[in-house]
C-alpha positions in Angstrom: -10.3 -8.9 -28.7 -10.3 -10.2 -25.1 -13.6 -9.5 -23.3 -14.1 -12.6 -21.3 -11.8 -13.0 -18.3 -10.8 -16.3 -16.9 -13.8 -17.3 -14.7 -11.4 -18.0 -11.9 -11.0 -14.2 -11.1 -13.3 -13.8 -8.1 -12.1 -11.1 -5.7 -15.0 -11.8 -3.2 -14.2 -15.5 -2.8 -12.2 -16.4 0.3 -10.5 -19.2 -1.7 -9.4 -16.8 -4.4 -8.1 -14.2 -1.8 -6.2 -17.0 -0.1 -4.4 -17.9 -3.4 -5.1 -15.6 -6.4 -2.0 -16.8 -8.3 -3.5 -19.7 -10.3 -6.2 -17.4 -11.5 -3.6 -14.9 -12.6 -1.8 -17.6 -14.6 -5.0 -18.3 -16.4 -5.7 -14.6 -17.0 -2.2 -14.0 -18.5 -2.5 -17.0 -20.7 -5.9 -15.8 -22.0 -4.8 -12.4 -23.1 -3.7 -8.9 -22.1 -6.9 -7.1 -21.3 -10.1 -8.7 -19.9 -13.5 -7.0 -19.3 -14.7 -7.8 -15.8 -18.4 -7.1 -15.6 -19.0 -7.2 -11.8 -16.8 -4.1 -11.3 -17.0 -2.6 -14.8 -13.2 -2.6 -15.2 -10.6 -3.9 -17.6 -8.2 -6.3 -15.9 -4.6 -6.0 -17.0 -2.5 -9.0 -15.8 1.0 -8.7 -17.6 4.1 -7.0 -16.2 5.0 -5.2 -19.4 1.5 -3.7 -19.7 1.1 -2.8 -16.0 4.5 -1.2 -16.0 3.8 0.8 -19.2 0.3 1.9 -18.1 1.6 3.1 -14.7 3.7 5.6 -16.7 1.2 6.4 -19.4 -0.2 10.0 -19.1 -3.4 9.0 -21.0 -4.5 7.4 -17.7 -5.0 9.1 -14.4 -6.0 8.4 -10.8 -8.6 11.0 -11.2 -10.4 12.6 -14.2 -11.7 15.7 -12.4 -8.7 17.8 -13.6 -10.0 17.4 -17.1 -13.7 16.4 -17.0 -16.8 16.8 -14.8 -18.4 13.5 -13.6 -21.1 14.0 -16.2 -18.7 14.6 -19.1 -16.8 11.4 -18.1 -20.0 9.4 -18.0 -19.7 8.7 -14.3 -22.1 9.2 -11.4 -20.8 11.7 -8.8 -20.2 10.2 -5.4 -23.1 10.6 -3.0 -23.2 13.9 -1.1 -23.1 11.9 2.2 -19.6 10.6 1.3 -18.2 14.2 1.0 -15.9 14.1 4.0 -14.2 10.9 2.6 -14.3 12.2 -1.0 -12.5 15.5 0.0 -10.0 13.8 2.3 -9.1 11.2 -0.3 -9.3 13.5 -3.3 -6.7 15.9 -1.9 -4.0 13.3 -1.3 -1.3 13.0 -3.9 -2.2 9.4 -4.7 -5.5 10.5 -6.2 -4.3 13.7 -7.9 -2.9 14.5 -11.4 -1.2 17.6 -12.9 -1.1 20.4 -12.1 -1.9 19.7 -8.4 0.1 16.5 -8.1 3.5 17.8 -9.0 3.0 21.0 -6.9 2.0 19.1 -3.8 4.5 16.3 -4.3 7.3 18.9 -4.7 6.2 20.6 -1.4 5.9 17.3 0.5 9.3 16.2 -0.8 10.8 19.3 0.8 9.6 18.1 4.1 9.8 14.3 3.6 13.4 14.1 2.5 15.9 11.2 2.3 17.5 12.8 5.4 14.1 12.6 7.2 14.2 8.8 6.6 17.9 8.6 7.6 17.2 10.5 10.8 14.4 8.1 11.6 16.6 5.0 11.2 17.7 4.8 14.9 14.0 5.3 16.1 12.8 2.6 13.7 15.5 0.2 15.0 14.8 1.0 18.6 11.0 0.5 18.2 11.5 -2.8 16.3 13.9 -4.1 19.0 11.5 -3.2 21.8 8.6 -4.9 20.1 10.5 -8.0 19.2 12.0 -8.2 22.8 8.5 -8.1 24.3 7.3 -10.7 21.8 10.2 -13.0 22.6 9.9 -12.5 26.3 6.4 -13.9 26.4 7.3 -16.8 24.1 5.5 -15.6 21.0 1.9 -14.6 20.2 0.2 -12.8 17.3 3.0 -11.5 15.1 0.5 -9.2 13.4 -0.9 -7.4 16.4 2.3 -7.4 18.5 5.1 -6.6 16.0 3.9 -6.0 12.4 1.2 -3.5 13.1 2.6 -1.4 16.0 5.9 -0.7 14.3 4.9 1.4 11.2 2.0 3.1 13.1 4.5 4.1 15.9 7.0 5.3 13.3 4.5 7.4 11.4 3.0 8.8 14.7 6.6 9.7 15.7 7.2 11.4 12.4 4.0 13.4 12.6 4.5 14.2 16.2 1.3 12.5 17.4 1.4 12.3 21.2 1.8 8.8 22.7 -1.6 8.9 24.3 -3.4 9.4 21.0 -1.6 6.8 18.9 -4.3 4.1 19.6 -6.7 6.2 17.5 -4.7 6.0 14.3 -5.0 2.4 13.2 -8.9 2.2 13.6 -9.3 5.4 11.6 -7.0 4.2 8.9 -8.6 0.7 8.7 -12.1 2.3 8.3 -10.9 4.7 5.5 -9.0 1.9 3.7 -12.2 -0.1 3.5 -13.3 2.2 0.7 -10.4 1.0 -1.5 -11.9 -2.5 -1.8 -14.1 -3.4 -4.8 -17.7 -2.3 -4.6 -17.6 -1.3 -0.9 -20.9 -1.6 1.0 -22.9 1.3 2.5 -21.8 0.3 6.0 -18.2 0.5 4.9 -18.8 3.9 3.4 -20.5 5.1 6.6 -17.5 4.0 8.7 -15.1 5.6 6.3 -17.0 8.9 6.4 -17.0 8.9 10.2 -13.3 8.2 10.4 -12.6 10.9 7.8 -14.5 13.5 9.9 -12.8 12.4 13.2 -9.3 12.0 11.7 -9.4 15.3 9.8 -10.6 17.2 13.0 -7.8 15.6 15.0 -5.2 16.6 12.4 -6.5 20.2 12.1 -6.0 20.5 15.9 -2.5 19.1 15.6 -1.7 21.5 12.7 -3.0 24.5 14.7 -0.8 23.5 17.6 2.3 23.2 15.4 1.6 26.6 13.8 1.8 28.1 17.2 4.7 25.9 18.4 6.7 24.4 15.5 8.8 21.3 16.4 11.1 18.8 14.6 8.2 16.8 13.3 6.9 16.3 9.7 3.7 18.4 10.3 5.9 21.4 11.3 8.0 20.8 8.2 4.9 20.6 6.0 3.7 23.9 7.4 7.1 25.5 6.7 7.5 24.0 3.2 7.2 26.5 0.4 8.2 26.7 -3.2 8.4 30.1 -4.9 5.8 31.4 -2.5 3.5 28.3 -2.9 2.5 26.5 0.3 0.2 23.5 1.1 -3.3 24.4 2.1 -4.6 23.0 5.4 -6.7 20.4 3.6 -3.7 19.3 1.5 -1.7 18.9 4.7 -4.5 16.9 6.4 -4.9 14.6 3.3 -1.1 14.1 3.1 -0.9 13.0 6.8 -3.7 10.6 6.3 -2.2 9.2 3.1 1.2 8.8 4.9 -0.5 6.7 7.6 -2.7 4.7 5.3 -0.2 3.9 2.6 2.7 4.0 5.1 1.5 1.2 7.3 -0.9 -1.1 5.3 1.8 -2.2 2.9 4.4 -2.7 5.7 2.1 -4.6 8.0 0.9 -6.9 5.2 4.4 -7.4 3.8 5.6 -8.4 7.2 3.0 -11.0 8.0 2.5 -12.2 4.4 6.3 -12.5 4.2 6.6 -14.5 7.5 3.8 -16.8 6.4 5.7 -17.3 3.1 8.9 -18.0 4.9 7.2 -20.6 7.2 5.9 -22.3 4.1 9.5 -22.4 2.6 11.6 -23.7 5.4 14.7 -24.2 3.2 14.6 -20.5 2.2 14.1 -19.4 5.8 17.0 -21.6 6.9 19.2 -20.0 4.2 18.2 -16.5 5.5 18.9 -17.4 9.1 22.3 -18.8 8.1 23.2 -15.7 6.1 21.7 -12.4 7.3 23.5 -10.6 4.4 20.6 -12.0 2.3 18.1 -9.8 4.0 18.0 -6.9 1.4 17.3 -9.2 -1.6 15.0 -11.3 0.6 12.8 -8.3 1.4 12.5 -7.4 -2.3 11.6 -11.0 -3.1 8.9 -11.1 -0.3 7.5 -7.9 -1.7 7.3 -9.5 -5.2 6.2 -13.0 -4.2 3.1 -12.1 -2.2 2.2 -8.5 -3.0 0.4 -6.5 -0.3 -1.4 -4.3 -2.8 -2.9 -6.6 -5.4 -4.6 -4.1 -7.7 -4.1 -0.4 -8.6 -7.0 1.3 -10.5 -6.7 4.1 -13.1 -9.1 6.0 -15.3 -8.7 6.1 -19.1 -8.5 9.8 -20.0 -7.8 9.2 -23.7 -8.4 6.1 -25.7 -5.7 3.4 -25.4 -5.2 0.2 -27.3 -4.0 -3.1 -25.7 -3.4 -6.0 -28.0 -5.9 -4.8 -30.6 -8.5 -4.0 -28.0 -9.4 -0.3 -27.8 -10.2 0.8 -24.3 -12.1 4.0 -24.5 -12.0 7.2 -22.6 -14.2 6.9 -19.5 -13.3 3.3 -18.8 -11.3 2.1 -15.7 -8.4 -0.3 -15.8 -7.4 -2.5 -12.9 -3.6 -3.1 -13.0 -3.0 -6.4 -11.3 0.2 -5.9 -9.4 0.1 -9.5 -7.9 -0.1 -11.0 -11.4 2.5 -8.7 -12.9 4.9 -9.7 -10.1 4.5 -13.4 -11.1 4.8 -12.9 -14.9 7.1 -15.5 -16.4 7.8 -13.1 -19.3 9.7 -10.9 -16.8 10.7 -13.1 -13.9 12.6 -16.4 -14.2 10.7 -19.1 -12.3 8.2 -16.5 -10.9 6.3 -19.0 -8.7 9.6 -20.0 -6.9 10.6 -18.1 -3.8 14.2 -17.2 -4.3 15.5 -14.9 -1.5 18.8 -14.3 -3.4 17.0 -13.1 -6.6 18.7 -10.0 -7.9 16.9 -9.4 -11.2 13.7 -8.3 -9.5 11.9 -5.3 -11.0 8.7 -5.9 -9.0 6.1 -3.1 -9.1 4.9 -3.4 -5.6 5.7 0.3 -5.0 4.2 1.4 -8.3 5.9 3.4 -11.0 5.7 6.7 -12.8 4.5 9.8 -11.0 2.7 7.8 -8.3 5.7 5.7 -7.3 5.5 5.3 -3.5 7.0 8.2 -1.7 7.5 6.1 1.4 9.3 3.2 -0.2 12.6 3.9 1.5 10.9 4.1 4.9 9.0 0.9 4.2 12.3 -0.9 3.4 13.9 0.5 6.5 11.0 -0.8 8.7 11.0 -4.2 7.0 14.7 -4.6 7.4 14.5 -3.6 11.1 11.6 -6.0 12.0 12.8 -9.0 10.0 16.4 -8.5 11.2 15.4 -8.4 14.8 13.2 -11.5 14.6 15.8 -13.4 12.7 18.4 -12.6 15.3 16.3 -12.9 18.5 13.9 -15.6 17.6 16.0 -18.1 15.5 13.5 -20.9 16.1 10.4 -18.8 15.4 7.7 -21.0 14.0 4.0 -20.7 13.0 1.6 -22.5 15.3 -1.6 -22.3 13.2 -2.3 -21.7 9.6 -3.7 -18.1 9.4 -6.9 -16.9 7.9 -7.0 -14.1 5.3 -8.9 -10.9 5.7 -11.8 -10.7 3.3 -10.3 -7.7 1.4 -8.6 -8.5 -1.9 -7.1 -5.1 -3.0 -5.2 -4.6 0.2 -4.5 -8.3 1.0 -3.4 -9.5 4.4 -3.9 -11.9 7.3 -6.3 -11.6 10.2 -3.5 -12.8 12.6 -0.3 -14.8 12.5 0.3 -17.0 15.6 3.9 -18.0 16.2 6.1 -19.1 19.0 9.8 -18.5 19.6 
């Protein structure tokens, strides 16, 4: 029975956030399941367990399809959080059967491989414009000037958000995503609720507009999507659009800047990539593995499970440590070594099972476009200051990344 985690696991410590990997090594060595009192969760650090539990139907992102809060032994969220709770609770990332497969099926009719294919020229054009501007001024903050604007612009383009309104999206998204950190404060919750109200109202206006005048955008496609007479409700459409923005840019932004920071710290690997652009596809997968943008994915235990002799009972919550799983020596050869040519790379950065990231192909397209443009147009790009990390641990990224060309 493993109930004491390695003391090194401290998600509120800036030093831990800056480099959680030694703590993960200690956790993996100490066992397969560790009770973490500060958040009331079981930490799961091994690749094989994380991978299996992502696919295990005895766990769920929600329990409300089977139990009330009281039956599950949990306190309902405060009534004041209702706008956030509704918005988040109707997105497919936080739903289980029967709602999850129904909504995912309907979204998949609108968000098809062809949608992504058709976006490719737009993604490449936007990446080229952003990199050209960055290079023209000799560099700057790679985060604010390249990494962040690209996925936000792509998703805005997909949803048909007018150019003038695009500046609203990232602040709303950042406020909502604050709630996914461990034990968020009341101030964080207030900001998330306000953003949920404003973002939902904005999207309802956009949906009403598209009902009257359908276009080529994803919102029009979501309105039109139906499956044997079933359609998405307006709330499901709103929640889907918010999830696409939140999930669709946080991971891409952080993979871009965390990835460039990693490359700057591994000059021989960066030189190899510059010398051989054909390495880019495996390089992107390796950067996704090596410094994972989403470090933890939480799930509820709906029926008792057992890990290494430890029974984890219904009503508990497990924290699947993606960052640790992606550095597990039982699954990856020399996991702490950055190897941009690594081909045996079953990282779980995009999840697995029914919640596997719907936007993974789009994220890969964006990453290939922005890394490709910077490698070509800024062959001498270098970091000018060691960056600071954001305080968040679950969604882990930098405050800025200063570089010059």
